[in-house]
N, CA, C and O atoms as a CHARMM CRD file, in Angstrom:
* protein
*
  336
    1    1 UNK  N    -12.65700   4.46200  44.37900 PROA 1      0.00000
    2    1 UNK  CA   -11.88400   4.10500  43.09200 PROA 1      0.00000
    3    1 UNK  C    -11.28400   5.06500  41.99300 PROA 1      0.00000
    4    1 UNK  O    -11.78600   6.16500  41.76500 PROA 1      0.00000
    5    2 UNK  N    -10.26700   4.61900  41.38200 PROA 2      0.00000
    6    2 UNK  CA    -9.52600   5.17100  40.69800 PROA 2      0.00000
    7    2 UNK  C    -10.66000   5.80500  39.26000 PROA 2      0.00000
    8    2 UNK  O    -10.92400   4.95900  38.40500 PROA 2      0.00000
    9    3 UNK  N    -11.06300   6.76300  39.13300 PROA 3      0.00000
   10    3 UNK  CA   -11.32900   7.61100  37.86000 PROA 3      0.00000
   11    3 UNK  C    -10.70100   6.66900  36.56300 PROA 3      0.00000
   12    3 UNK  O    -11.28600   6.81300  35.49000 PROA 3      0.00000
   13    4 UNK  N    -10.00100   6.09100  36.58900 PROA 4      0.00000
   14    4 UNK  CA    -9.50200   5.54500  35.22400 PROA 4      0.00000
   15    4 UNK  C     -9.90800   3.78600  35.41800 PROA 4      0.00000
   16    4 UNK  O     -9.57700   2.91600  34.61200 PROA 4      0.00000
   17    5 UNK  N    -10.51800   3.61000  36.40100 PROA 5      0.00000
   18    5 UNK  CA   -10.95700   1.59800  36.38400 PROA 5      0.00000
   19    5 UNK  C    -12.09400   1.63900  35.63700 PROA 5      0.00000
   20    5 UNK  O    -13.03200   2.43300  35.71200 PROA 5      0.00000
   21    6 UNK  N    -11.92600   0.70300  34.90400 PROA 6      0.00000
   22    6 UNK  CA   -12.78300   0.34600  34.30200 PROA 6      0.00000
   23    6 UNK  C    -14.03000  -0.55600  35.26200 PROA 6      0.00000
   24    6 UNK  O    -13.93900  -1.51700  36.02600 PROA 6      0.00000
   25    7 UNK  N    -15.17400   0.27600  34.79600 PROA 7      0.00000
   26    7 UNK  CA   -16.80900  -0.14200  36.03400 PROA 7      0.00000
   27    7 UNK  C    -16.73800  -1.63600  35.85200 PROA 7      0.00000
   28    7 UNK  O    -16.93000  -2.36000  36.82900 PROA 7      0.00000
   29    8 UNK  N    -16.52900  -2.04300  34.90500 PROA 8      0.00000
   30    8 UNK  CA   -16.70400  -3.49000  34.66000 PROA 8      0.00000
   31    8 UNK  C    -16.09200  -4.75900  35.53100 PROA 8      0.00000
   32    8 UNK  O    -16.60900  -5.65200  36.20200 PROA 8      0.00000
   33    9 UNK  N    -14.75700  -4.40200  35.19300 PROA 9      0.00000
   34    9 UNK  CA   -13.65800  -5.10000  35.44900 PROA 9      0.00000
   35    9 UNK  C    -13.28000  -4.75100  36.94500 PROA 9      0.00000
   36    9 UNK  O    -13.34600  -5.66000  37.77300 PROA 9      0.00000
   37   10 UNK  N    -12.85900  -3.39400  37.36300 PROA 10     0.00000
   38   10 UNK  CA   -12.61900  -3.32100  38.06100 PROA 10     0.00000
   39   10 UNK  C    -11.10000  -3.32200  38.03800 PROA 10     0.00000
   40   10 UNK  O    -10.53400  -3.56900  39.10300 PROA 10     0.00000
   41   11 UNK  N    -10.32400  -3.06100  36.89000 PROA 11     0.00000
   42   11 UNK  CA    -8.91000  -2.86900  37.00900 PROA 11     0.00000
   43   11 UNK  C     -8.90900  -1.75500  36.25400 PROA 11     0.00000
   44   11 UNK  O     -9.84600  -1.43500  35.52300 PROA 11     0.00000
   45   12 UNK  N     -7.56900  -0.93800  36.43400 PROA 12     0.00000
   46   12 UNK  CA    -7.16200   0.08100  35.54800 PROA 12     0.00000
   47   12 UNK  C     -6.46000  -0.62800  34.00100 PROA 12     0.00000
   48   12 UNK  O     -5.72600  -1.59400  33.79200 PROA 12     0.00000
   49   13 UNK  N     -7.07800   0.34500  33.15700 PROA 13     0.00000
   50   13 UNK  CA    -6.25100  -0.29200  31.61100 PROA 13     0.00000
   51   13 UNK  C     -4.68700  -0.04700  31.74400 PROA 13     0.00000
   52   13 UNK  O     -4.04000   0.80300  32.35600 PROA 13     0.00000
   53   14 UNK  N     -4.35300  -1.04300  30.99200 PROA 14     0.00000
   54   14 UNK  CA    -3.03400  -1.05300  30.61400 PROA 14     0.00000
   55   14 UNK  C     -2.80000   0.03600  29.54900 PROA 14     0.00000
   56   14 UNK  O     -3.13100   0.12800  28.36700 PROA 14     0.00000
   57   15 UNK  N     -2.15300   0.77800  30.34400 PROA 15     0.00000
   58   15 UNK  CA    -1.41200   2.14600  29.40600 PROA 15     0.00000
   59   15 UNK  C     -0.30500   1.93000  28.21400 PROA 15     0.00000
   60   15 UNK  O     -0.19100   2.60900  27.19400 PROA 15     0.00000
   61   16 UNK  N      0.39200   0.92600  28.57600 PROA 16     0.00000
   62   16 UNK  CA     1.65400   0.64800  27.84100 PROA 16     0.00000
   63   16 UNK  C      0.96900   0.42500  26.39100 PROA 16     0.00000
   64   16 UNK  O     -0.13400  -0.10200  26.25200 PROA 16     0.00000
   65   17 UNK  N      1.77500   0.90000  25.33200 PROA 17     0.00000
   66   17 UNK  CA     1.56100   0.62000  24.12100 PROA 17     0.00000
   67   17 UNK  C      1.61700  -0.64700  23.65200 PROA 17     0.00000
   68   17 UNK  O      2.60200  -1.31700  23.96100 PROA 17     0.00000
   69   18 UNK  N      0.46500  -1.29500  22.72500 PROA 18     0.00000
   70   18 UNK  CA     0.48100  -2.48200  22.16100 PROA 18     0.00000
   71   18 UNK  C      1.36600  -3.14900  21.05500 PROA 18     0.00000
   72   18 UNK  O      1.27700  -4.28500  20.59100 PROA 18     0.00000
   73   19 UNK  N      2.30200  -2.07700  20.73700 PROA 19     0.00000
   74   19 UNK  CA     3.56500  -2.61400  20.05200 PROA 19     0.00000
   75   19 UNK  C      3.16700  -1.90300  18.56800 PROA 19     0.00000
   76   19 UNK  O      2.05700  -1.37700  18.48200 PROA 19     0.00000
   77   20 UNK  N      3.95800  -1.89000  17.54900 PROA 20     0.00000
   78   20 UNK  CA     3.48200  -1.39600  16.31100 PROA 20     0.00000
   79   20 UNK  C      3.22000  -2.90000  15.25800 PROA 20     0.00000
   80   20 UNK  O      3.80300  -3.97200  15.09800 PROA 20     0.00000
   81   21 UNK  N      1.77000  -2.09400  14.59900 PROA 21     0.00000
   82   21 UNK  CA     1.67100  -3.36300  13.79600 PROA 21     0.00000
   83   21 UNK  C      2.61100  -3.73100  12.77200 PROA 21     0.00000
   84   21 UNK  O      2.59500  -4.81500  12.19000 PROA 21     0.00000
   85   22 UNK  N      3.42700  -2.80400  12.56900 PROA 22     0.00000
   86   22 UNK  CA     4.65200  -3.36900  11.37300 PROA 22     0.00000
   87   22 UNK  C      5.52800  -4.18400  11.70200 PROA 22     0.00000
   88   22 UNK  O      6.13800  -4.91800  10.92500 PROA 22     0.00000
   89   23 UNK  N      5.70300  -4.10100  13.25900 PROA 23     0.00000
   90   23 UNK  CA     6.49800  -5.45700  13.72500 PROA 23     0.00000
   91   23 UNK  C      6.29800  -6.80200  13.47200 PROA 23     0.00000
   92   23 UNK  O      7.07100  -7.73700  13.26200 PROA 23     0.00000
   93   24 UNK  N      4.73500  -6.66900  13.55500 PROA 24     0.00000
   94   24 UNK  CA     4.34400  -8.37700  13.20800 PROA 24     0.00000
   95   24 UNK  C      4.61600  -8.83500  11.57100 PROA 24     0.00000
   96   24 UNK  O      4.99100  -9.89400  11.06800 PROA 24     0.00000
   97   25 UNK  N      4.22500  -7.45600  10.98200 PROA 25     0.00000
   98   25 UNK  CA     4.62400  -8.24300   9.46800 PROA 25     0.00000
   99   25 UNK  C      5.60300  -6.38100   8.75900 PROA 25     0.00000
  100   25 UNK  O      5.23900  -5.21200   8.63500 PROA 25     0.00000
  101   26 UNK  N      6.79800  -7.10500   8.51600 PROA 26     0.00000
  102   26 UNK  CA     7.69600  -5.96900   8.19700 PROA 26     0.00000
  103   26 UNK  C      7.21700  -5.14000   6.81400 PROA 26     0.00000
  104   26 UNK  O      7.75900  -4.06200   6.56800 PROA 26     0.00000
  105   27 UNK  N      6.23200  -5.65400   5.96300 PROA 27     0.00000
  106   27 UNK  CA     6.07900  -5.47200   4.75300 PROA 27     0.00000
  107   27 UNK  C      4.75000  -4.38200   4.82000 PROA 27     0.00000
  108   27 UNK  O      4.55200  -3.51000   3.97400 PROA 27     0.00000
  109   28 UNK  N      4.05600  -4.58600   5.78900 PROA 28     0.00000
  110   28 UNK  CA     3.09100  -3.35900   5.96500 PROA 28     0.00000
  111   28 UNK  C      4.24500  -2.01300   6.67000 PROA 28     0.00000
  112   28 UNK  O      5.11600  -1.92800   7.53600 PROA 28     0.00000
  113   29 UNK  N      3.55500  -1.11100   5.63400 PROA 29     0.00000
  114   29 UNK  CA     4.39200   0.14000   6.22500 PROA 29     0.00000
  115   29 UNK  C      3.44500   1.03300   6.22000 PROA 29     0.00000
  116   29 UNK  O      3.86900   2.18900   6.22000 PROA 29     0.00000
  117   30 UNK  N      1.75700   0.85100   6.21500 PROA 30     0.00000
  118   30 UNK  CA     0.92000   1.99400   6.15700 PROA 30     0.00000
  119   30 UNK  C      1.05500   2.74900   4.97700 PROA 30     0.00000
  120   30 UNK  O      1.18200   2.23500   3.86500 PROA 30     0.00000
  121   31 UNK  N      1.02000   4.40500   5.27900 PROA 31     0.00000
  122   31 UNK  CA     0.67500   5.44700   4.35600 PROA 31     0.00000
  123   31 UNK  C      2.31800   5.50700   3.71900 PROA 31     0.00000
  124   31 UNK  O      2.59400   5.64300   2.52700 PROA 31     0.00000
  125   32 UNK  N      3.31000   5.36700   4.85700 PROA 32     0.00000
  126   32 UNK  CA     4.69900   5.45600   4.07100 PROA 32     0.00000
  127   32 UNK  C      5.16400   4.58400   3.71900 PROA 32     0.00000
  128   32 UNK  O      6.18800   4.19500   4.28000 PROA 32     0.00000
  129   33 UNK  N      4.66700   3.94100   2.71900 PROA 33     0.00000
  130   33 UNK  CA     5.47100   2.45100   2.18900 PROA 33     0.00000
  131   33 UNK  C      6.45400   3.02400   1.26100 PROA 33     0.00000
  132   33 UNK  O      6.19200   3.30500   0.09200 PROA 33     0.00000
  133   34 UNK  N      7.67000   3.19800   1.85900 PROA 34     0.00000
  134   34 UNK  CA     8.93800   4.09400   0.94600 PROA 34     0.00000
  135   34 UNK  C      9.26300   2.62900   0.23700 PROA 34     0.00000
  136   34 UNK  O      9.43600   2.72100  -0.97800 PROA 34     0.00000
  137   35 UNK  N      9.37400   1.30600   0.78600 PROA 35     0.00000
  138   35 UNK  CA     9.59400   0.67400  -0.27300 PROA 35     0.00000
  139   35 UNK  C      8.79400   0.34900  -1.39800 PROA 35     0.00000
  140   35 UNK  O      9.28700  -0.14400  -2.41200 PROA 35     0.00000
  141   36 UNK  N      7.44400   0.62700  -1.26000 PROA 36     0.00000
  142   36 UNK  CA     6.69900   0.37600  -2.56800 PROA 36     0.00000
  143   36 UNK  C      6.81900   1.63000  -3.22700 PROA 36     0.00000
  144   36 UNK  O      6.99500   1.43400  -4.42900 PROA 36     0.00000
  145   37 UNK  N      6.80000   2.66700  -2.97600 PROA 37     0.00000
  146   37 UNK  CA     7.04200   3.74100  -3.39900 PROA 37     0.00000
  147   37 UNK  C      8.60600   3.65900  -4.24800 PROA 37     0.00000
  148   37 UNK  O      8.43500   3.93600  -5.43500 PROA 37     0.00000
  149   38 UNK  N      9.51500   3.46400  -4.04000 PROA 38     0.00000
  150   38 UNK  CA    10.80500   3.42300  -4.81100 PROA 38     0.00000
  151   38 UNK  C     10.86600   2.43400  -5.61000 PROA 38     0.00000
  152   38 UNK  O     11.67800   2.57500  -6.52400 PROA 38     0.00000
  153   39 UNK  N     10.08200   1.13800  -5.57600 PROA 39     0.00000
  154   39 UNK  CA     9.87000   0.24800  -6.79100 PROA 39     0.00000
  155   39 UNK  C      8.89800   0.60500  -7.63000 PROA 39     0.00000
  156   39 UNK  O      8.99500   0.11600  -8.75500 PROA 39     0.00000
  157   40 UNK  N      8.10900   1.21600  -7.45600 PROA 40     0.00000
  158   40 UNK  CA     7.02500   1.98200  -8.50200 PROA 40     0.00000
  159   40 UNK  C      7.95800   2.82500  -9.17500 PROA 40     0.00000
  160   40 UNK  O      8.30300   2.56400 -10.32700 PROA 40     0.00000
  161   41 UNK  N      8.40500   3.83500  -8.53900 PROA 41     0.00000
  162   41 UNK  CA     9.20200   4.92800  -9.30600 PROA 41     0.00000
  163   41 UNK  C     10.32100   4.25900 -10.16000 PROA 41     0.00000
  164   41 UNK  O     10.54200   4.96100 -11.14600 PROA 41     0.00000
  165   42 UNK  N     10.96400   3.34100 -10.13000 PROA 42     0.00000
  166   42 UNK  CA    12.26800   2.68400 -10.43800 PROA 42     0.00000
  167   42 UNK  C     11.49700   1.87000 -11.64500 PROA 42     0.00000
  168   42 UNK  O     11.93800   2.01700 -12.78500 PROA 42     0.00000
  169   43 UNK  N     10.32100   0.98800 -11.42000 PROA 43     0.00000
  170   43 UNK  CA     9.82700   0.48600 -12.50600 PROA 43     0.00000
  171   43 UNK  C      9.04400   1.46200 -13.65500 PROA 43     0.00000
  172   43 UNK  O      9.01500   1.11100 -14.83500 PROA 43     0.00000
  173   44 UNK  N      8.45400   2.63600 -13.22500 PROA 44     0.00000
  174   44 UNK  CA     7.66400   3.74100 -14.05900 PROA 44     0.00000
  175   44 UNK  C      9.20500   4.38200 -15.04300 PROA 44     0.00000
  176   44 UNK  O      9.19700   4.53800 -16.26400 PROA 44     0.00000
  177   45 UNK  N     10.46000   4.67700 -14.09100 PROA 45     0.00000
  178   45 UNK  CA    11.65800   5.10900 -14.95300 PROA 45     0.00000
  179   45 UNK  C     12.13400   4.21600 -15.76900 PROA 45     0.00000
  180   45 UNK  O     12.61200   4.73000 -16.78100 PROA 45     0.00000
  181   46 UNK  N     12.19200   3.10500 -15.73000 PROA 46     0.00000
  182   46 UNK  CA    12.48500   1.91500 -16.59800 PROA 46     0.00000
  183   46 UNK  C     11.50700   1.95600 -17.68700 PROA 46     0.00000
  184   46 UNK  O     12.04300   2.03800 -18.79200 PROA 46     0.00000
  185   47 UNK  N     10.03700   1.91800 -17.69700 PROA 47     0.00000
  186   47 UNK  CA     9.32500   1.89300 -18.98000 PROA 47     0.00000
  187   47 UNK  C      9.68000   3.25500 -19.73100 PROA 47     0.00000
  188   47 UNK  O      9.68200   3.22100 -20.96200 PROA 47     0.00000
  189   48 UNK  N      9.97400   4.43300 -19.09200 PROA 48     0.00000
  190   48 UNK  CA     9.60500   5.72200 -19.60100 PROA 48     0.00000
  191   48 UNK  C     11.21000   5.49700 -21.00400 PROA 48     0.00000
  192   48 UNK  O     11.21600   5.63800 -22.22700 PROA 48     0.00000
  193   49 UNK  N     12.26700   5.13200 -20.06400 PROA 49     0.00000
  194   49 UNK  CA    13.60700   5.12500 -20.77000 PROA 49     0.00000
  195   49 UNK  C     13.67100   4.01800 -21.55900 PROA 49     0.00000
  196   49 UNK  O     14.63000   3.97100 -22.33000 PROA 49     0.00000
  197   50 UNK  N     12.54300   2.70300 -21.56800 PROA 50     0.00000
  198   50 UNK  CA    12.51100   1.89200 -22.51700 PROA 50     0.00000
  199   50 UNK  C     12.27800   2.34600 -24.15500 PROA 50     0.00000
  200   50 UNK  O     12.72400   1.68600 -25.09400 PROA 50     0.00000
  201   51 UNK  N     11.49500   3.59500 -24.30100 PROA 51     0.00000
  202   51 UNK  CA    10.93700   4.19100 -25.04500 PROA 51     0.00000
  203   51 UNK  C      9.48400   3.18300 -25.86000 PROA 51     0.00000
  204   51 UNK  O      9.28600   3.07200 -27.07000 PROA 51     0.00000
  205   52 UNK  N      8.90400   2.75500 -25.06400 PROA 52     0.00000
  206   52 UNK  CA     7.72200   2.08700 -25.13100 PROA 52     0.00000
  207   52 UNK  C      6.76600   3.16400 -24.95500 PROA 52     0.00000
  208   52 UNK  O      5.68300   2.65900 -25.25200 PROA 52     0.00000
  209   53 UNK  N      6.62200   4.11200 -24.70300 PROA 53     0.00000
  210   53 UNK  CA     5.40200   4.92000 -24.17200 PROA 53     0.00000
  211   53 UNK  C      4.65400   5.39100 -25.17300 PROA 53     0.00000
  212   53 UNK  O      3.44600   5.57100 -25.02100 PROA 53     0.00000
  213   54 UNK  N      5.24900   5.63300 -26.25100 PROA 54     0.00000
  214   54 UNK  CA     4.16700   6.12400 -27.51600 PROA 54     0.00000
  215   54 UNK  C      3.57800   5.04300 -27.78200 PROA 54     0.00000
  216   54 UNK  O      2.37800   5.20200 -28.00700 PROA 54     0.00000
  217   55 UNK  N      4.07300   3.64500 -27.86600 PROA 55     0.00000
  218   55 UNK  CA     3.38000   2.54200 -28.53600 PROA 55     0.00000
  219   55 UNK  C      2.07400   1.91100 -27.81400 PROA 55     0.00000
  220   55 UNK  O      1.11200   1.23700 -28.18100 PROA 55     0.00000
  221   56 UNK  N      2.55900   2.50300 -26.53600 PROA 56     0.00000
  222   56 UNK  CA     1.64200   2.15800 -25.06700 PROA 56     0.00000
  223   56 UNK  C      0.56100   2.80800 -25.35000 PROA 56     0.00000
  224   56 UNK  O     -0.45100   2.18500 -25.67200 PROA 56     0.00000
  225   57 UNK  N      0.57500   4.01600 -25.29100 PROA 57     0.00000
  226   57 UNK  CA    -0.21800   5.08400 -25.27800 PROA 57     0.00000
  227   57 UNK  C     -1.02700   4.75700 -26.96600 PROA 57     0.00000
  228   57 UNK  O     -2.25500   4.67900 -26.93500 PROA 57     0.00000
  229   58 UNK  N     -0.48100   4.61800 -28.05300 PROA 58     0.00000
  230   58 UNK  CA    -1.56800   4.14600 -29.17300 PROA 58     0.00000
  231   58 UNK  C     -2.00400   2.91100 -28.95300 PROA 58     0.00000
  232   58 UNK  O     -3.15300   2.79400 -29.38000 PROA 58     0.00000
  233   59 UNK  N     -1.64700   2.07200 -28.54000 PROA 59     0.00000
  234   59 UNK  CA    -2.21200   0.49300 -28.16700 PROA 59     0.00000
  235   59 UNK  C     -3.34800   1.21900 -27.11900 PROA 59     0.00000
  236   59 UNK  O     -4.49100   0.85200 -27.39400 PROA 59     0.00000
  237   60 UNK  N     -3.27300   2.13700 -26.01900 PROA 60     0.00000
  238   60 UNK  CA    -4.26300   2.52500 -24.99600 PROA 60     0.00000
  239   60 UNK  C     -5.67500   3.33600 -25.91800 PROA 60     0.00000
  240   60 UNK  O     -6.87000   3.27000 -25.63300 PROA 60     0.00000
  241   61 UNK  N     -5.17900   3.89500 -26.78800 PROA 61     0.00000
  242   61 UNK  CA    -6.12300   4.58800 -27.29200 PROA 61     0.00000
  243   61 UNK  C     -7.91300   4.00600 -27.58800 PROA 61     0.00000
  244   61 UNK  O     -8.22200   2.81600 -27.53100 PROA 61     0.00000
  245   62 UNK  N     -8.72500   4.92700 -27.83900 PROA 62     0.00000
  246   62 UNK  CA   -10.02500   3.88300 -28.28200 PROA 62     0.00000
  247   62 UNK  C     -9.98300   3.40700 -29.23200 PROA 62     0.00000
  248   62 UNK  O     -8.83200   3.55200 -29.64400 PROA 62     0.00000
  249   63 UNK  N    -10.88600   2.57100 -30.31200 PROA 63     0.00000
  250   63 UNK  CA   -10.57600   1.98300 -31.30500 PROA 63     0.00000
  251   63 UNK  C    -11.86700   2.43200 -32.07100 PROA 63     0.00000
  252   63 UNK  O    -11.79600   2.61400 -33.28700 PROA 63     0.00000
  253   64 UNK  N    -12.64100   2.55400 -31.62700 PROA 64     0.00000
  254   64 UNK  CA   -14.00200   3.10500 -32.02900 PROA 64     0.00000
  255   64 UNK  C    -15.03100   4.00900 -31.41700 PROA 64     0.00000
  256   64 UNK  O    -15.12800   3.65500 -30.24200 PROA 64     0.00000
  257   65 UNK  N    -15.66500   4.78700 -31.60300 PROA 65     0.00000
  258   65 UNK  CA   -16.06800   6.05400 -31.37400 PROA 65     0.00000
  259   65 UNK  C    -17.24200   5.65500 -29.82700 PROA 65     0.00000
  260   65 UNK  O    -17.48400   6.50900 -28.97400 PROA 65     0.00000
  261   66 UNK  N    -17.76300   4.34800 -29.78400 PROA 66     0.00000
  262   66 UNK  CA   -18.02700   4.19600 -28.42500 PROA 66     0.00000
  263   66 UNK  C    -17.31500   3.98200 -27.62000 PROA 66     0.00000
  264   66 UNK  O    -17.64200   4.35400 -26.49300 PROA 66     0.00000
  265   67 UNK  N    -16.06500   3.31600 -27.79400 PROA 67     0.00000
  266   67 UNK  CA   -14.77100   3.69400 -26.38000 PROA 67     0.00000
  267   67 UNK  C    -14.30400   4.94700 -26.13800 PROA 67     0.00000
  268   67 UNK  O    -13.83900   5.33700 -25.06800 PROA 67     0.00000
  269   68 UNK  N    -14.41500   5.50100 -27.02000 PROA 68     0.00000
  270   68 UNK  CA   -14.07300   6.97900 -27.01800 PROA 68     0.00000
  271   68 UNK  C    -14.99800   7.70500 -26.27300 PROA 68     0.00000
  272   68 UNK  O    -14.46500   8.58500 -25.59700 PROA 68     0.00000
  273   69 UNK  N    -16.39800   7.61500 -26.15900 PROA 69     0.00000
  274   69 UNK  CA   -17.61500   8.06600 -25.51900 PROA 69     0.00000
  275   69 UNK  C    -17.44000   7.56600 -23.79900 PROA 69     0.00000
  276   69 UNK  O    -17.63500   8.20800 -22.76700 PROA 69     0.00000
  277   70 UNK  N    -17.04500   6.31500 -23.99600 PROA 70     0.00000
  278   70 UNK  CA   -17.34900   5.49900 -23.00800 PROA 70     0.00000
  279   70 UNK  C    -15.66800   5.96800 -22.20200 PROA 70     0.00000
  280   70 UNK  O    -15.67500   6.06100 -20.97500 PROA 70     0.00000
  281   71 UNK  N    -14.75900   6.14900 -22.71800 PROA 71     0.00000
  282   71 UNK  CA   -13.20500   7.23000 -21.96400 PROA 71     0.00000
  283   71 UNK  C    -13.76600   7.91400 -21.47200 PROA 71     0.00000
  284   71 UNK  O    -13.85000   7.59400 -20.28700 PROA 71     0.00000
  285   72 UNK  N    -14.53400   9.23400 -21.80400 PROA 72     0.00000
  286   72 UNK  CA   -14.37000  10.86100 -21.92500 PROA 72     0.00000
  287   72 UNK  C    -15.49600  10.63400 -20.55900 PROA 72     0.00000
  288   72 UNK  O    -15.42800  11.27600 -19.51100 PROA 72     0.00000
  289   73 UNK  N    -16.50600   9.58200 -20.86400 PROA 73     0.00000
  290   73 UNK  CA   -17.37600   9.39400 -19.25800 PROA 73     0.00000
  291   73 UNK  C    -16.69700   9.07500 -18.48900 PROA 73     0.00000
  292   73 UNK  O    -16.68300   9.95000 -17.62300 PROA 73     0.00000
  293   74 UNK  N    -15.82000   7.98300 -18.15100 PROA 74     0.00000
  294   74 UNK  CA   -14.66800   7.73400 -17.17000 PROA 74     0.00000
  295   74 UNK  C    -14.41600   8.78300 -16.72700 PROA 74     0.00000
  296   74 UNK  O    -14.88400   9.18900 -15.66400 PROA 74     0.00000
  297   75 UNK  N    -13.58700   9.45800 -17.49300 PROA 75     0.00000
  298   75 UNK  CA   -12.51400  10.55200 -17.66500 PROA 75     0.00000
  299   75 UNK  C    -13.59700  11.62900 -16.56900 PROA 75     0.00000
  300   75 UNK  O    -13.44100  11.78700 -15.35800 PROA 75     0.00000
  301   76 UNK  N    -14.52800  12.16700 -17.32200 PROA 76     0.00000
  302   76 UNK  CA   -15.69200  13.15300 -16.51500 PROA 76     0.00000
  303   76 UNK  C    -15.85000  12.75100 -14.86900 PROA 76     0.00000
  304   76 UNK  O    -15.65600  13.53800 -13.94300 PROA 76     0.00000
  305   77 UNK  N    -16.17700  11.59500 -14.76600 PROA 77     0.00000
  306   77 UNK  CA   -16.73800  10.94100 -13.55400 PROA 77     0.00000
  307   77 UNK  C    -15.56200  11.04900 -12.41600 PROA 77     0.00000
  308   77 UNK  O    -15.78200  11.28500 -11.22800 PROA 77     0.00000
  309   78 UNK  N    -14.20600  10.82100 -13.03000 PROA 78     0.00000
  310   78 UNK  CA   -13.57300  10.76400 -12.55800 PROA 78     0.00000
  311   78 UNK  C    -12.87300  12.52200 -11.77300 PROA 78     0.00000
  312   78 UNK  O    -12.31700  12.84200 -10.72200 PROA 78     0.00000
  313   79 UNK  N    -13.20900  13.04500 -12.69400 PROA 79     0.00000
  314   79 UNK  CA   -12.87300  14.18100 -12.33000 PROA 79     0.00000
  315   79 UNK  C    -13.74800  15.20900 -11.56100 PROA 79     0.00000
  316   79 UNK  O    -13.37500  16.26700 -11.05300 PROA 79     0.00000
  317   80 UNK  N    -15.27500  14.54500 -11.59300 PROA 80     0.00000
  318   80 UNK  CA   -16.38300  15.12500 -10.81500 PROA 80     0.00000
  319   80 UNK  C    -15.80700  14.80000  -9.26400 PROA 80     0.00000
  320   80 UNK  O    -16.12800  15.56600  -8.35500 PROA 80     0.00000
  321   81 UNK  N    -15.21300  13.99700  -9.07700 PROA 81     0.00000
  322   81 UNK  CA   -14.54600  13.71800  -7.47300 PROA 81     0.00000
  323   81 UNK  C    -13.82100  14.33900  -7.09300 PROA 81     0.00000
  324   81 UNK  O    -13.86500  14.68400  -5.91200 PROA 81     0.00000
  325   82 UNK  N    -12.66100  14.82200  -8.08500 PROA 82     0.00000
  326   82 UNK  CA   -11.67600  15.52900  -7.55900 PROA 82     0.00000
  327   82 UNK  C    -11.73700  17.29900  -6.74500 PROA 82     0.00000
  328   82 UNK  O    -12.64400  18.12600  -6.84600 PROA 82     0.00000
  329   83 UNK  N    -11.10000  17.35500  -6.36900 PROA 83     0.00000
  330   83 UNK  CA   -11.05100  18.55300  -5.13500 PROA 83     0.00000
  331   83 UNK  C    -10.76400  19.35500  -6.34700 PROA 83     0.00000
  332   83 UNK  O    -10.36700  19.00700  -7.45900 PROA 83     0.00000
  333   84 UNK  N    -11.14400  20.83600  -5.72100 PROA 84     0.00000
  334   84 UNK  CA   -11.13900  22.12000  -6.75500 PROA 84     0.00000
  335   84 UNK  C    -10.79100  22.63800  -5.95700 PROA 84     0.00000
  336   84 UNK  O    -10.54100  23.83900  -6.06200 PROA 84     0.00000
């Protein structure tokens, strides 16, 4: 019996690749999703070019001391998970 033979089935496993999962779904590109990256970059550049950044930052600013403390706590929590 060949050392590569499956003991239960008595067959040699197929060594051919099963195909690329991206072939089944062309939108699925894994970690290298260049299409999504390009779309995000264009959107971010358009937002910056629109001149609405300062207004959005002002709208996102905490309105109360409680919100400010909550945002600072969330930032600290996020930073605690960052690599150093």
